[in-house]
C-alpha positions as CSV (number, residue, x, y, z in Angstrom):
1,X,0.0,0.0,0.0
2,X,2.9,2.4,0.7
3,X,4.2,1.7,-2.8
4,X,0.8,2.9,-4.2
5,X,0.8,6.0,-2.0
6,X,4.4,6.8,-3.2
7,X,3.4,6.2,-6.8
8,X,0.4,8.6,-6.4
9,X,2.6,11.2,-4.8
10,X,5.2,10.8,-7.5
11,X,2.5,11.2,-10.2
12,X,1.2,14.4,-8.5
13,X,4.7,15.8,-8.2
14,X,5.5,15.1,-11.9
15,X,2.1,16.6,-12.9
16,X,2.9,19.8,-10.8
17,X,6.3,20.0,-12.4
18,X,4.9,20.0,-15.9
19,X,2.1,22.4,-14.9
20,X,4.9,24.8,-13.7
21,X,6.6,24.5,-17.1
22,X,3.5,25.5,-18.9
23,X,1.9,22.3,-20.2
24,X,-1.9,22.1,-20.2
25,X,-3.5,19.8,-17.6
26,X,-5.4,17.9,-20.3
27,X,-2.1,17.0,-22.1
28,X,-0.5,15.9,-18.9
29,X,-3.4,13.7,-17.9
30,X,-3.5,12.2,-21.4
31,X,0.2,11.3,-21.4
32,X,0.2,10.0,-17.9
33,X,-2.9,7.9,-18.6
34,X,-1.4,6.2,-21.6
35,X,2.1,5.7,-20.3
36,X,3.4,3.6,-17.4
37,X,6.9,5.1,-17.7
38,X,7.2,8.2,-15.4
39,X,10.7,9.2,-16.5
40,X,10.7,13.0,-16.6
41,X,12.6,13.4,-19.8
42,X,10.5,10.7,-21.6
43,X,7.2,12.3,-20.5
44,X,8.4,15.7,-21.5
45,X,9.3,14.5,-25.0
46,X,5.9,12.7,-25.2
47,X,4.0,15.8,-24.1
48,X,5.8,18.1,-26.5
49,X,5.0,15.7,-29.3
50,X,1.3,15.4,-28.2
51,X,0.9,19.2,-28.0
52,X,2.6,19.8,-31.4
53,X,0.4,17.2,-32.9
54,X,-2.7,18.7,-31.4
55,X,-1.8,22.2,-32.4
56,X,-1.1,21.1,-36.0
57,X,-4.5,19.3,-36.1
58,X,-6.3,22.3,-34.6
59,X,-4.7,24.6,-37.2
60,X,-5.8,22.3,-40.0
61,X,-9.4,22.3,-38.7
62,X,-9.4,26.1,-38.4
63,X,-8.0,26.5,-41.9
64,X,-10.6,24.2,-43.3
65,X,-13.4,26.0,-41.5
66,X,-12.2,29.3,-42.6
67,X,-12.1,28.1,-46.2
68,X,-15.6,26.7,-46.0
69,X,-16.9,29.9,-44.3
70,X,-15.4,32.1,-46.9
71,X,-16.9,29.9,-49.7
72,X,-20.3,30.1,-48.0
73,X,-20.0,33.8,-47.6
74,X,-19.1,34.2,-51.3
75,X,-22.1,32.1,-52.2
76,X,-24.5,34.2,-50.0
77,X,-23.1,37.5,-51.5
78,X,-23.6,36.1,-55.0
79,X,-27.2,35.1,-54.2
80,X,-27.9,38.6,-52.7
81,X,-26.5,40.4,-55.7
82,X,-28.4,38.1,-58.1
83,X,-31.6,38.7,-56.3
84,X,-31.0,42.4,-56.2
85,X,-30.4,42.5,-59.9
86,X,-32.9,40.0,-61.2
87,X,-35.6,40.6,-58.6
88,X,-37.2,43.7,-60.1
89,X,-37.1,42.2,-63.6
90,X,-38.7,38.9,-62.6
91,X,-41.3,40.8,-60.5
92,X,-42.2,42.9,-63.5
93,X,-42.5,39.9,-65.8
94,X,-44.5,38.0,-63.2
95,X,-46.9,40.9,-62.6
96,X,-47.4,41.3,-66.4
97,X,-48.1,37.6,-66.7
98,X,-50.7,37.7,-63.9
99,X,-52.3,40.8,-65.3
100,X,-52.4,39.3,-68.7
101,X,-54.0,36.2,-67.2
102,X,-56.8,38.3,-65.7
103,X,-57.5,40.0,-69.0
104,X,-57.5,36.7,-70.8
105,X,-59.9,35.1,-68.2
106,X,-62.2,38.2,-68.4
107,X,-62.1,38.1,-72.2
108,X,-63.2,34.5,-72.2
109,X,-66.0,35.1,-69.8
110,X,-67.4,37.9,-71.8
111,X,-67.6,36.0,-75.0
């Protein structure tokens, strides 16, 4: 039992040491959970690798989202401009069609 208590204390001291260096608590927990080797240098290398890998993946996700958002914004701007330019023309044609339909119906009813 004393061995387990020492091991727990050792993990906490290592965790505090890495927190003081500036690593995030999530990264420390992840590396400690997946490794039974508590050698300080080994864990430091592993955590640096994990953080670099996570940062690279986060950057890729952000880049992809920005590209998709800019494409979506361009599409929305195009739709707004198209509506602004073609809206009055289509409205005029549609109204003439409706008015022409009324006259045609009225004409057929009279004769």
